[in-house]
mmCIF file as Biopython writes it, N, C-alpha, C and O atoms, coordinates in Angstrom:
data_model
#
loop_
_atom_site.group_PDB
_atom_site.id
_atom_site.type_symbol
_atom_site.label_atom_id
_atom_site.label_alt_id
_atom_site.label_comp_id
_atom_site.label_asym_id
_atom_site.label_entity_id
_atom_site.label_seq_id
_atom_site.pdbx_PDB_ins_code
_atom_site.Cartn_x
_atom_site.Cartn_y
_atom_site.Cartn_z
_atom_site.occupancy
_atom_site.B_iso_or_equiv
_atom_site.auth_seq_id
_atom_site.auth_asym_id
_atom_site.pdbx_PDB_model_num
ATOM 1   N N  . UNK A ? 1  ? -31.997 -32.325 -13.031 1.0 0.0 1  A 1 
ATOM 2   C CA . UNK A ? 1  ? -31.999 -31.651 -14.018 1.0 0.0 1  A 1 
ATOM 3   C C  . UNK A ? 1  ? -30.364 -31.355 -14.756 1.0 0.0 1  A 1 
ATOM 4   O O  . UNK A ? 1  ? -29.266 -31.478 -14.213 1.0 0.0 1  A 1 
ATOM 5   N N  . UNK A ? 2  ? -30.556 -31.103 -15.594 1.0 0.0 2  A 1 
ATOM 6   C CA . UNK A ? 2  ? -29.320 -30.493 -16.422 1.0 0.0 2  A 1 
ATOM 7   C C  . UNK A ? 2  ? -29.273 -28.630 -16.310 1.0 0.0 2  A 1 
ATOM 8   O O  . UNK A ? 2  ? -28.344 -27.938 -16.728 1.0 0.0 2  A 1 
ATOM 9   N N  . UNK A ? 3  ? -30.465 -28.150 -15.675 1.0 0.0 3  A 1 
ATOM 10  C CA . UNK A ? 3  ? -30.653 -26.957 -15.614 1.0 0.0 3  A 1 
ATOM 11  C C  . UNK A ? 3  ? -30.283 -26.103 -16.997 1.0 0.0 3  A 1 
ATOM 12  O O  . UNK A ? 3  ? -30.051 -26.594 -18.102 1.0 0.0 3  A 1 
ATOM 13  N N  . UNK A ? 4  ? -30.290 -24.696 -16.635 1.0 0.0 4  A 1 
ATOM 14  C CA . UNK A ? 4  ? -30.098 -23.964 -18.010 1.0 0.0 4  A 1 
ATOM 15  C C  . UNK A ? 4  ? -28.715 -23.186 -18.220 1.0 0.0 4  A 1 
ATOM 16  O O  . UNK A ? 4  ? -28.418 -22.028 -18.515 1.0 0.0 4  A 1 
ATOM 17  N N  . UNK A ? 5  ? -27.969 -24.417 -17.918 1.0 0.0 5  A 1 
ATOM 18  C CA . UNK A ? 5  ? -26.157 -24.116 -18.389 1.0 0.0 5  A 1 
ATOM 19  C C  . UNK A ? 5  ? -25.467 -25.085 -19.285 1.0 0.0 5  A 1 
ATOM 20  O O  . UNK A ? 5  ? -24.297 -25.317 -19.592 1.0 0.0 5  A 1 
ATOM 21  N N  . UNK A ? 6  ? -26.748 -25.603 -19.615 1.0 0.0 6  A 1 
ATOM 22  C CA . UNK A ? 6  ? -25.923 -26.918 -21.118 1.0 0.0 6  A 1 
ATOM 23  C C  . UNK A ? 6  ? -25.388 -26.346 -21.773 1.0 0.0 6  A 1 
ATOM 24  O O  . UNK A ? 6  ? -24.365 -26.954 -22.090 1.0 0.0 6  A 1 
ATOM 25  N N  . UNK A ? 7  ? -25.522 -24.686 -22.600 1.0 0.0 7  A 1 
ATOM 26  C CA . UNK A ? 7  ? -25.114 -23.985 -23.855 1.0 0.0 7  A 1 
ATOM 27  C C  . UNK A ? 7  ? -23.715 -23.097 -23.323 1.0 0.0 7  A 1 
ATOM 28  O O  . UNK A ? 7  ? -23.073 -22.402 -24.110 1.0 0.0 7  A 1 
ATOM 29  N N  . UNK A ? 8  ? -23.315 -23.253 -21.705 1.0 0.0 8  A 1 
ATOM 30  C CA . UNK A ? 8  ? -22.219 -22.588 -21.091 1.0 0.0 8  A 1 
ATOM 31  C C  . UNK A ? 8  ? -20.864 -22.759 -21.245 1.0 0.0 8  A 1 
ATOM 32  O O  . UNK A ? 8  ? -20.247 -23.815 -21.104 1.0 0.0 8  A 1 
ATOM 33  N N  . UNK A ? 9  ? -20.234 -21.213 -21.667 1.0 0.0 9  A 1 
ATOM 34  C CA . UNK A ? 9  ? -19.102 -21.791 -22.498 1.0 0.0 9  A 1 
ATOM 35  C C  . UNK A ? 9  ? -18.357 -20.717 -20.868 1.0 0.0 9  A 1 
ATOM 36  O O  . UNK A ? 9  ? -18.878 -19.767 -20.284 1.0 0.0 9  A 1 
ATOM 37  N N  . UNK A ? 10 ? -17.435 -21.200 -20.686 1.0 0.0 10 A 1 
ATOM 38  C CA . UNK A ? 10 ? -16.396 -20.425 -19.736 1.0 0.0 10 A 1 
ATOM 39  C C  . UNK A ? 10 ? -14.931 -20.204 -20.555 1.0 0.0 10 A 1 
ATOM 40  O O  . UNK A ? 10 ? -14.205 -20.650 -21.444 1.0 0.0 10 A 1 
ATOM 41  N N  . UNK A ? 11 ? -15.097 -19.107 -19.485 1.0 0.0 11 A 1 
ATOM 42  C CA . UNK A ? 11 ? -13.551 -18.340 -20.066 1.0 0.0 11 A 1 
ATOM 43  C C  . UNK A ? 11 ? -12.803 -17.800 -18.777 1.0 0.0 11 A 1 
ATOM 44  O O  . UNK A ? 11 ? -13.340 -16.891 -18.144 1.0 0.0 11 A 1 
ATOM 45  N N  . UNK A ? 12 ? -11.528 -18.345 -18.339 1.0 0.0 12 A 1 
ATOM 46  C CA . UNK A ? 12 ? -10.553 -18.009 -17.367 1.0 0.0 12 A 1 
ATOM 47  C C  . UNK A ? 12 ? -10.046 -16.555 -17.753 1.0 0.0 12 A 1 
ATOM 48  O O  . UNK A ? 12 ? -10.128 -16.079 -18.885 1.0 0.0 12 A 1 
ATOM 49  N N  . UNK A ? 13 ? -9.414  -15.807 -16.440 1.0 0.0 13 A 1 
ATOM 50  C CA . UNK A ? 13 ? -9.100  -14.416 -16.692 1.0 0.0 13 A 1 
ATOM 51  C C  . UNK A ? 13 ? -7.671  -14.995 -17.289 1.0 0.0 13 A 1 
ATOM 52  O O  . UNK A ? 13 ? -7.262  -16.064 -16.837 1.0 0.0 13 A 1 
ATOM 53  N N  . UNK A ? 14 ? -6.867  -14.266 -18.352 1.0 0.0 14 A 1 
ATOM 54  C CA . UNK A ? 14 ? -5.654  -14.257 -18.363 1.0 0.0 14 A 1 
ATOM 55  C C  . UNK A ? 14 ? -5.067  -14.576 -17.367 1.0 0.0 14 A 1 
ATOM 56  O O  . UNK A ? 14 ? -5.516  -14.168 -16.296 1.0 0.0 14 A 1 
ATOM 57  N N  . UNK A ? 15 ? -3.911  -15.381 -17.379 1.0 0.0 15 A 1 
ATOM 58  C CA . UNK A ? 15 ? -3.021  -15.695 -16.319 1.0 0.0 15 A 1 
ATOM 59  C C  . UNK A ? 15 ? -1.969  -16.216 -17.654 1.0 0.0 15 A 1 
ATOM 60  O O  . UNK A ? 15 ? -2.312  -16.564 -18.784 1.0 0.0 15 A 1 
ATOM 61  N N  . UNK A ? 16 ? -0.471  -16.119 -17.016 1.0 0.0 16 A 1 
ATOM 62  C CA . UNK A ? 16 ? 0.885   -16.883 -17.447 1.0 0.0 16 A 1 
ATOM 63  C C  . UNK A ? 16 ? 0.797   -18.703 -17.261 1.0 0.0 16 A 1 
ATOM 64  O O  . UNK A ? 16 ? 0.629   -19.446 -16.294 1.0 0.0 16 A 1 
ATOM 65  N N  . UNK A ? 17 ? 0.985   -18.891 -18.574 1.0 0.0 17 A 1 
ATOM 66  C CA . UNK A ? 17 ? 1.112   -20.551 -18.482 1.0 0.0 17 A 1 
ATOM 67  C C  . UNK A ? 17 ? 2.498   -20.867 -17.972 1.0 0.0 17 A 1 
ATOM 68  O O  . UNK A ? 17 ? 3.471   -20.413 -18.575 1.0 0.0 17 A 1 
ATOM 69  N N  . UNK A ? 18 ? 2.630   -21.541 -17.008 1.0 0.0 18 A 1 
ATOM 70  C CA . UNK A ? 18 ? 3.907   -22.226 -16.194 1.0 0.0 18 A 1 
ATOM 71  C C  . UNK A ? 18 ? 4.713   -22.144 -17.333 1.0 0.0 18 A 1 
ATOM 72  O O  . UNK A ? 18 ? 5.644   -21.339 -17.323 1.0 0.0 18 A 1 
ATOM 73  N N  . UNK A ? 19 ? 4.480   -22.943 -18.450 1.0 0.0 19 A 1 
ATOM 74  C CA . UNK A ? 19 ? 5.546   -23.498 -19.069 1.0 0.0 19 A 1 
ATOM 75  C C  . UNK A ? 19 ? 6.675   -22.816 -20.431 1.0 0.0 19 A 1 
ATOM 76  O O  . UNK A ? 19 ? 7.877   -22.809 -20.695 1.0 0.0 19 A 1 
ATOM 77  N N  . UNK A ? 20 ? 5.526   -22.356 -20.948 1.0 0.0 20 A 1 
ATOM 78  C CA . UNK A ? 20 ? 5.754   -21.198 -21.986 1.0 0.0 20 A 1 
ATOM 79  C C  . UNK A ? 20 ? 5.852   -20.091 -21.236 1.0 0.0 20 A 1 
ATOM 80  O O  . UNK A ? 20 ? 6.390   -19.237 -21.941 1.0 0.0 20 A 1 
ATOM 81  N N  . UNK A ? 21 ? 5.565   -19.576 -19.962 1.0 0.0 21 A 1 
ATOM 82  C CA . UNK A ? 21 ? 5.427   -17.882 -19.581 1.0 0.0 21 A 1 
ATOM 83  C C  . UNK A ? 21 ? 5.207   -17.283 -20.753 1.0 0.0 21 A 1 
ATOM 84  O O  . UNK A ? 21 ? 5.993   -16.835 -21.587 1.0 0.0 21 A 1 
ATOM 85  N N  . UNK A ? 22 ? 3.362   -17.359 -20.692 1.0 0.0 22 A 1 
ATOM 86  C CA . UNK A ? 22 ? 3.121   -16.681 -21.884 1.0 0.0 22 A 1 
ATOM 87  C C  . UNK A ? 22 ? 2.170   -16.290 -21.549 1.0 0.0 22 A 1 
ATOM 88  O O  . UNK A ? 22 ? 1.649   -17.204 -20.909 1.0 0.0 22 A 1 
ATOM 89  N N  . UNK A ? 23 ? 1.465   -15.361 -21.559 1.0 0.0 23 A 1 
ATOM 90  C CA . UNK A ? 23 ? -0.222  -15.066 -21.303 1.0 0.0 23 A 1 
ATOM 91  C C  . UNK A ? 23 ? -0.786  -15.695 -21.921 1.0 0.0 23 A 1 
ATOM 92  O O  . UNK A ? 23 ? -0.490  -16.133 -23.033 1.0 0.0 23 A 1 
ATOM 93  N N  . UNK A ? 24 ? -2.095  -15.924 -21.053 1.0 0.0 24 A 1 
ATOM 94  C CA . UNK A ? 24 ? -3.336  -17.173 -22.405 1.0 0.0 24 A 1 
ATOM 95  C C  . UNK A ? 24 ? -4.513  -16.960 -21.589 1.0 0.0 24 A 1 
ATOM 96  O O  . UNK A ? 24 ? -4.699  -16.311 -20.559 1.0 0.0 24 A 1 
ATOM 97  N N  . UNK A ? 25 ? -4.879  -17.310 -21.947 1.0 0.0 25 A 1 
ATOM 98  C CA . UNK A ? 25 ? -6.730  -17.910 -21.031 1.0 0.0 25 A 1 
ATOM 99  C C  . UNK A ? 25 ? -7.046  -19.381 -21.249 1.0 0.0 25 A 1 
ATOM 100 O O  . UNK A ? 25 ? -6.200  -19.989 -21.905 1.0 0.0 25 A 1 
ATOM 101 N N  . UNK A ? 26 ? -8.006  -20.009 -20.863 1.0 0.0 26 A 1 
ATOM 102 C CA . UNK A ? 26 ? -8.500  -21.340 -21.083 1.0 0.0 26 A 1 
ATOM 103 C C  . UNK A ? 26 ? -10.115 -21.427 -20.983 1.0 0.0 26 A 1 
ATOM 104 O O  . UNK A ? 26 ? -10.593 -21.099 -19.898 1.0 0.0 26 A 1 
ATOM 105 N N  . UNK A ? 27 ? -11.056 -21.862 -22.069 1.0 0.0 27 A 1 
ATOM 106 C CA . UNK A ? 27 ? -12.171 -21.786 -22.004 1.0 0.0 27 A 1 
ATOM 107 C C  . UNK A ? 27 ? -12.506 -23.435 -21.854 1.0 0.0 27 A 1 
ATOM 108 O O  . UNK A ? 27 ? -11.634 -24.302 -21.792 1.0 0.0 27 A 1 
ATOM 109 N N  . UNK A ? 28 ? -14.050 -23.690 -21.806 1.0 0.0 28 A 1 
ATOM 110 C CA . UNK A ? 28 ? -14.250 -25.284 -21.578 1.0 0.0 28 A 1 
ATOM 111 C C  . UNK A ? 28 ? -15.630 -24.819 -21.487 1.0 0.0 28 A 1 
ATOM 112 O O  . UNK A ? 28 ? -16.080 -23.763 -21.042 1.0 0.0 28 A 1 
ATOM 113 N N  . UNK A ? 29 ? -16.231 -25.879 -22.028 1.0 0.0 29 A 1 
ATOM 114 C CA . UNK A ? 29 ? -17.746 -26.311 -22.272 1.0 0.0 29 A 1 
ATOM 115 C C  . UNK A ? 29 ? -18.072 -27.559 -22.034 1.0 0.0 29 A 1 
ATOM 116 O O  . UNK A ? 29 ? -17.166 -28.391 -22.068 1.0 0.0 29 A 1 
ATOM 117 N N  . UNK A ? 30 ? -19.251 -27.926 -21.779 1.0 0.0 30 A 1 
ATOM 118 C CA . UNK A ? 30 ? -19.543 -28.907 -21.138 1.0 0.0 30 A 1 
ATOM 119 C C  . UNK A ? 30 ? -19.959 -30.194 -22.641 1.0 0.0 30 A 1 
ATOM 120 O O  . UNK A ? 30 ? -20.434 -29.823 -23.714 1.0 0.0 30 A 1 
ATOM 121 N N  . UNK A ? 31 ? -19.679 -31.403 -22.355 1.0 0.0 31 A 1 
ATOM 122 C CA . UNK A ? 31 ? -20.133 -32.234 -23.926 1.0 0.0 31 A 1 
ATOM 123 C C  . UNK A ? 31 ? -21.440 -32.846 -23.583 1.0 0.0 31 A 1 
ATOM 124 O O  . UNK A ? 31 ? -21.340 -33.511 -22.552 1.0 0.0 31 A 1 
ATOM 125 N N  . UNK A ? 32 ? -22.470 -32.850 -24.024 1.0 0.0 32 A 1 
ATOM 126 C CA . UNK A ? 32 ? -23.622 -34.149 -23.857 1.0 0.0 32 A 1 
ATOM 127 C C  . UNK A ? 32 ? -23.855 -35.016 -25.374 1.0 0.0 32 A 1 
ATOM 128 O O  . UNK A ? 32 ? -23.720 -34.787 -26.576 1.0 0.0 32 A 1 
ATOM 129 N N  . UNK A ? 33 ? -24.231 -35.994 -24.603 1.0 0.0 33 A 1 
ATOM 130 C CA . UNK A ? 33 ? -24.754 -36.901 -25.944 1.0 0.0 33 A 1 
ATOM 131 C C  . UNK A ? 33 ? -26.138 -36.912 -26.155 1.0 0.0 33 A 1 
ATOM 132 O O  . UNK A ? 33 ? -26.925 -37.749 -25.713 1.0 0.0 33 A 1 
ATOM 133 N N  . UNK A ? 34 ? -26.414 -35.876 -26.899 1.0 0.0 34 A 1 
ATOM 134 C CA . UNK A ? 34 ? -27.974 -35.332 -27.332 1.0 0.0 34 A 1 
ATOM 135 C C  . UNK A ? 34 ? -28.730 -36.288 -28.138 1.0 0.0 34 A 1 
ATOM 136 O O  . UNK A ? 34 ? -29.821 -36.096 -28.674 1.0 0.0 34 A 1 
ATOM 137 N N  . UNK A ? 35 ? -27.831 -37.609 -28.158 1.0 0.0 35 A 1 
ATOM 138 C CA . UNK A ? 35 ? -29.139 -38.329 -29.179 1.0 0.0 35 A 1 
ATOM 139 C C  . UNK A ? 35 ? -29.918 -39.267 -28.361 1.0 0.0 35 A 1 
ATOM 140 O O  . UNK A ? 35 ? -30.756 -40.032 -28.837 1.0 0.0 35 A 1 
ATOM 141 N N  . UNK A ? 36 ? -29.553 -39.167 -26.845 1.0 0.0 36 A 1 
ATOM 142 C CA . UNK A ? 36 ? -30.596 -39.293 -26.238 1.0 0.0 36 A 1 
ATOM 143 C C  . UNK A ? 36 ? -31.599 -38.765 -25.132 1.0 0.0 36 A 1 
ATOM 144 O O  . UNK A ? 36 ? -30.991 -37.913 -24.483 1.0 0.0 36 A 1 
ATOM 145 N N  . UNK A ? 37 ? -32.722 -38.903 -24.715 1.0 0.0 37 A 1 
ATOM 146 C CA . UNK A ? 37 ? -33.783 -37.627 -23.812 1.0 0.0 37 A 1 
ATOM 147 C C  . UNK A ? 37 ? -33.881 -38.604 -22.894 1.0 0.0 37 A 1 
ATOM 148 O O  . UNK A ? 37 ? -34.218 -39.776 -23.064 1.0 0.0 37 A 1 
ATOM 149 N N  . UNK A ? 38 ? -33.492 -37.917 -21.680 1.0 0.0 38 A 1 
ATOM 150 C CA . UNK A ? 38 ? -32.694 -36.675 -21.598 1.0 0.0 38 A 1 
ATOM 151 C C  . UNK A ? 38 ? -31.243 -36.828 -21.676 1.0 0.0 38 A 1 
ATOM 152 O O  . UNK A ? 38 ? -30.809 -37.890 -21.231 1.0 0.0 38 A 1 
ATOM 153 N N  . UNK A ? 39 ? -30.133 -35.721 -22.298 1.0 0.0 39 A 1 
ATOM 154 C CA . UNK A ? 39 ? -29.162 -35.479 -23.251 1.0 0.0 39 A 1 
ATOM 155 C C  . UNK A ? 39 ? -28.470 -35.754 -22.105 1.0 0.0 39 A 1 
ATOM 156 O O  . UNK A ? 39 ? -28.772 -35.129 -21.089 1.0 0.0 39 A 1 
ATOM 157 N N  . UNK A ? 40 ? -27.228 -36.917 -22.061 1.0 0.0 40 A 1 
ATOM 158 C CA . UNK A ? 40 ? -26.308 -37.363 -21.456 1.0 0.0 40 A 1 
ATOM 159 C C  . UNK A ? 40 ? -25.239 -36.720 -21.189 1.0 0.0 40 A 1 
ATOM 160 O O  . UNK A ? 40 ? -24.626 -36.577 -22.247 1.0 0.0 40 A 1 
ATOM 161 N N  . UNK A ? 41 ? -24.436 -36.042 -19.944 1.0 0.0 41 A 1 
ATOM 162 C CA . UNK A ? 41 ? -23.130 -35.165 -19.600 1.0 0.0 41 A 1 
ATOM 163 C C  . UNK A ? 41 ? -22.191 -36.582 -20.198 1.0 0.0 41 A 1 
ATOM 164 O O  . UNK A ? 41 ? -22.393 -37.754 -19.882 1.0 0.0 41 A 1 
ATOM 165 N N  . UNK A ? 42 ? -21.294 -36.136 -20.998 1.0 0.0 42 A 1 
ATOM 166 C CA . UNK A ? 42 ? -20.358 -37.033 -21.323 1.0 0.0 42 A 1 
ATOM 167 C C  . UNK A ? 42 ? -19.442 -36.851 -20.681 1.0 0.0 42 A 1 
ATOM 168 O O  . UNK A ? 42 ? -18.876 -37.829 -20.192 1.0 0.0 42 A 1 
ATOM 169 N N  . UNK A ? 43 ? -18.801 -35.128 -20.367 1.0 0.0 43 A 1 
ATOM 170 C CA . UNK A ? 43 ? -17.681 -34.781 -19.816 1.0 0.0 43 A 1 
ATOM 171 C C  . UNK A ? 43 ? -17.484 -32.802 -20.126 1.0 0.0 43 A 1 
ATOM 172 O O  . UNK A ? 43 ? -18.367 -31.954 -19.999 1.0 0.0 43 A 1 
ATOM 173 N N  . UNK A ? 44 ? -16.257 -32.627 -20.479 1.0 0.0 44 A 1 
ATOM 174 C CA . UNK A ? 44 ? -15.786 -30.787 -20.706 1.0 0.0 44 A 1 
ATOM 175 C C  . UNK A ? 44 ? -14.418 -31.455 -21.520 1.0 0.0 44 A 1 
ATOM 176 O O  . UNK A ? 44 ? -13.612 -32.385 -21.521 1.0 0.0 44 A 1 
ATOM 177 N N  . UNK A ? 45 ? -14.804 -30.310 -22.143 1.0 0.0 45 A 1 
ATOM 178 C CA . UNK A ? 45 ? -13.580 -30.229 -23.247 1.0 0.0 45 A 1 
ATOM 179 C C  . UNK A ? 45 ? -12.837 -28.605 -23.018 1.0 0.0 45 A 1 
ATOM 180 O O  . UNK A ? 45 ? -13.437 -27.543 -23.188 1.0 0.0 45 A 1 
ATOM 181 N N  . UNK A ? 46 ? -11.865 -28.706 -22.733 1.0 0.0 46 A 1 
ATOM 182 C CA . UNK A ? 46 ? -11.393 -26.970 -23.026 1.0 0.0 46 A 1 
ATOM 183 C C  . UNK A ? 46 ? -9.914  -26.917 -23.540 1.0 0.0 46 A 1 
ATOM 184 O O  . UNK A ? 46 ? -9.222  -27.911 -23.756 1.0 0.0 46 A 1 
ATOM 185 N N  . UNK A ? 47 ? -9.463  -25.393 -23.732 1.0 0.0 47 A 1 
ATOM 186 C CA . UNK A ? 47 ? -8.503  -25.311 -24.107 1.0 0.0 47 A 1 
ATOM 187 C C  . UNK A ? 47 ? -7.717  -24.355 -23.975 1.0 0.0 47 A 1 
ATOM 188 O O  . UNK A ? 47 ? -8.418  -23.347 -23.887 1.0 0.0 47 A 1 
ATOM 189 N N  . UNK A ? 48 ? -6.589  -24.074 -23.905 1.0 0.0 48 A 1 
ATOM 190 C CA . UNK A ? 48 ? -5.582  -23.203 -23.811 1.0 0.0 48 A 1 
ATOM 191 C C  . UNK A ? 48 ? -5.085  -22.375 -24.989 1.0 0.0 48 A 1 
ATOM 192 O O  . UNK A ? 48 ? -4.436  -22.882 -25.904 1.0 0.0 48 A 1 
ATOM 193 N N  . UNK A ? 49 ? -5.517  -20.661 -24.924 1.0 0.0 49 A 1 
ATOM 194 C CA . UNK A ? 49 ? -4.925  -20.052 -26.228 1.0 0.0 49 A 1 
ATOM 195 C C  . UNK A ? 49 ? -4.354  -18.592 -25.500 1.0 0.0 49 A 1 
ATOM 196 O O  . UNK A ? 49 ? -4.867  -17.830 -24.680 1.0 0.0 49 A 1 
ATOM 197 N N  . UNK A ? 50 ? -2.965  -18.596 -26.256 1.0 0.0 50 A 1 
ATOM 198 C CA . UNK A ? 50 ? -1.616  -17.958 -25.889 1.0 0.0 50 A 1 
ATOM 199 C C  . UNK A ? 50 ? -2.622  -16.812 -26.270 1.0 0.0 50 A 1 
ATOM 200 O O  . UNK A ? 50 ? -3.493  -16.926 -27.132 1.0 0.0 50 A 1 
ATOM 201 N N  . UNK A ? 51 ? -2.336  -15.470 -25.360 1.0 0.0 51 A 1 
ATOM 202 C CA . UNK A ? 51 ? -2.915  -14.042 -25.784 1.0 0.0 51 A 1 
ATOM 203 C C  . UNK A ? 51 ? -2.302  -13.635 -26.767 1.0 0.0 51 A 1 
ATOM 204 O O  . UNK A ? 51 ? -2.958  -12.686 -27.197 1.0 0.0 51 A 1 
ATOM 205 N N  . UNK A ? 52 ? -1.000  -13.868 -27.682 1.0 0.0 52 A 1 
ATOM 206 C CA . UNK A ? 52 ? -0.819  -13.234 -28.693 1.0 0.0 52 A 1 
ATOM 207 C C  . UNK A ? 52 ? -1.826  -13.836 -30.464 1.0 0.0 52 A 1 
ATOM 208 O O  . UNK A ? 52 ? -1.873  -13.405 -31.616 1.0 0.0 52 A 1 
ATOM 209 N N  . UNK A ? 53 ? -2.448  -15.001 -29.709 1.0 0.0 53 A 1 
ATOM 210 C CA . UNK A ? 53 ? -2.934  -15.694 -30.968 1.0 0.0 53 A 1 
ATOM 211 C C  . UNK A ? 53 ? -4.005  -14.579 -31.055 1.0 0.0 53 A 1 
ATOM 212 O O  . UNK A ? 53 ? -3.975  -13.990 -32.135 1.0 0.0 53 A 1 
ATOM 213 N N  . UNK A ? 54 ? -4.940  -14.147 -30.187 1.0 0.0 54 A 1 
ATOM 214 C CA . UNK A ? 54 ? -5.842  -13.542 -29.990 1.0 0.0 54 A 1 
ATOM 215 C C  . UNK A ? 54 ? -5.340  -11.845 -30.832 1.0 0.0 54 A 1 
ATOM 216 O O  . UNK A ? 54 ? -6.026  -11.088 -31.519 1.0 0.0 54 A 1 
ATOM 217 N N  . UNK A ? 55 ? -3.659  -11.730 -30.327 1.0 0.0 55 A 1 
ATOM 218 C CA . UNK A ? 55 ? -3.907  -10.046 -30.440 1.0 0.0 55 A 1 
ATOM 219 C C  . UNK A ? 55 ? -3.311  -10.211 -32.424 1.0 0.0 55 A 1 
ATOM 220 O O  . UNK A ? 55 ? -3.251  -9.163  -33.067 1.0 0.0 55 A 1 
ATOM 221 N N  . UNK A ? 56 ? -2.993  -11.377 -33.032 1.0 0.0 56 A 1 
ATOM 222 C CA . UNK A ? 56 ? -3.132  -11.480 -34.221 1.0 0.0 56 A 1 
ATOM 223 C C  . UNK A ? 56 ? -4.323  -11.320 -34.799 1.0 0.0 56 A 1 
ATOM 224 O O  . UNK A ? 56 ? -4.283  -10.686 -35.854 1.0 0.0 56 A 1 
ATOM 225 N N  . UNK A ? 57 ? -5.309  -11.671 -34.467 1.0 0.0 57 A 1 
ATOM 226 C CA . UNK A ? 57 ? -6.859  -11.966 -34.793 1.0 0.0 57 A 1 
ATOM 227 C C  . UNK A ? 57 ? -7.019  -10.512 -35.100 1.0 0.0 57 A 1 
ATOM 228 O O  . UNK A ? 57 ? -7.122  -10.028 -36.227 1.0 0.0 57 A 1 
ATOM 229 N N  . UNK A ? 58 ? -7.028  -9.698  -33.646 1.0 0.0 58 A 1 
ATOM 230 C CA . UNK A ? 58 ? -7.476  -8.678  -33.361 1.0 0.0 58 A 1 
ATOM 231 C C  . UNK A ? 58 ? -6.776  -7.015  -34.222 1.0 0.0 58 A 1 
ATOM 232 O O  . UNK A ? 58 ? -7.279  -5.949  -34.579 1.0 0.0 58 A 1 
ATOM 233 N N  . UNK A ? 59 ? -5.619  -7.524  -34.239 1.0 0.0 59 A 1 
ATOM 234 C CA . UNK A ? 59 ? -4.389  -6.392  -34.244 1.0 0.0 59 A 1 
ATOM 235 C C  . UNK A ? 59 ? -4.446  -5.307  -33.433 1.0 0.0 59 A 1 
ATOM 236 O O  . UNK A ? 59 ? -4.255  -4.152  -33.815 1.0 0.0 59 A 1 
ATOM 237 N N  . UNK A ? 60 ? -4.720  -5.663  -32.255 1.0 0.0 60 A 1 
ATOM 238 C CA . UNK A ? 60 ? -4.136  -5.048  -31.106 1.0 0.0 60 A 1 
ATOM 239 C C  . UNK A ? 60 ? -3.568  -5.804  -29.867 1.0 0.0 60 A 1 
ATOM 240 O O  . UNK A ? 60 ? -3.480  -7.028  -29.776 1.0 0.0 60 A 1 
ATOM 241 N N  . UNK A ? 61 ? -3.253  -5.031  -29.071 1.0 0.0 61 A 1 
ATOM 242 C CA . UNK A ? 61 ? -2.720  -5.459  -27.732 1.0 0.0 61 A 1 
ATOM 243 C C  . UNK A ? 61 ? -3.806  -6.284  -26.882 1.0 0.0 61 A 1 
ATOM 244 O O  . UNK A ? 61 ? -4.341  -5.666  -25.961 1.0 0.0 61 A 1 
ATOM 245 N N  . UNK A ? 62 ? -4.074  -7.225  -27.035 1.0 0.0 62 A 1 
ATOM 246 C CA . UNK A ? 62 ? -5.020  -8.054  -26.160 1.0 0.0 62 A 1 
ATOM 247 C C  . UNK A ? 62 ? -5.195  -7.997  -24.668 1.0 0.0 62 A 1 
ATOM 248 O O  . UNK A ? 62 ? -6.177  -7.867  -23.938 1.0 0.0 62 A 1 
ATOM 249 N N  . UNK A ? 63 ? -4.017  -8.128  -24.485 1.0 0.0 63 A 1 
ATOM 250 C CA . UNK A ? 63 ? -3.857  -8.092  -22.905 1.0 0.0 63 A 1 
ATOM 251 C C  . UNK A ? 63 ? -4.083  -6.920  -22.074 1.0 0.0 63 A 1 
ATOM 252 O O  . UNK A ? 63 ? -4.011  -6.987  -20.847 1.0 0.0 63 A 1 
ATOM 253 N N  . UNK A ? 64 ? -4.398  -5.669  -22.804 1.0 0.0 64 A 1 
ATOM 254 C CA . UNK A ? 64 ? -4.962  -4.393  -22.232 1.0 0.0 64 A 1 
ATOM 255 C C  . UNK A ? 64 ? -6.371  -4.322  -22.301 1.0 0.0 64 A 1 
ATOM 256 O O  . UNK A ? 64 ? -7.045  -3.531  -21.640 1.0 0.0 64 A 1 
ATOM 257 N N  . UNK A ? 65 ? -6.849  -5.213  -23.166 1.0 0.0 65 A 1 
ATOM 258 C CA . UNK A ? 65 ? -7.879  -4.883  -23.854 1.0 0.0 65 A 1 
ATOM 259 C C  . UNK A ? 65 ? -9.321  -5.411  -22.981 1.0 0.0 65 A 1 
ATOM 260 O O  . UNK A ? 65 ? -10.439 -5.202  -23.453 1.0 0.0 65 A 1 
#
């Protein structure tokens, strides 16, 4: 079965991105086709976010939070 983690979003501890040398984090979540029963697991979607993007939104130093 799918268990209880079908709505789970994972966040990685901040780290230095290889190419940009900027600090950032990665988040990921499972993707399901919910038009069928039971839902069919299709894969995972992920995105990388620079910490300065968080700092712009929060108005503070996100690396120390």
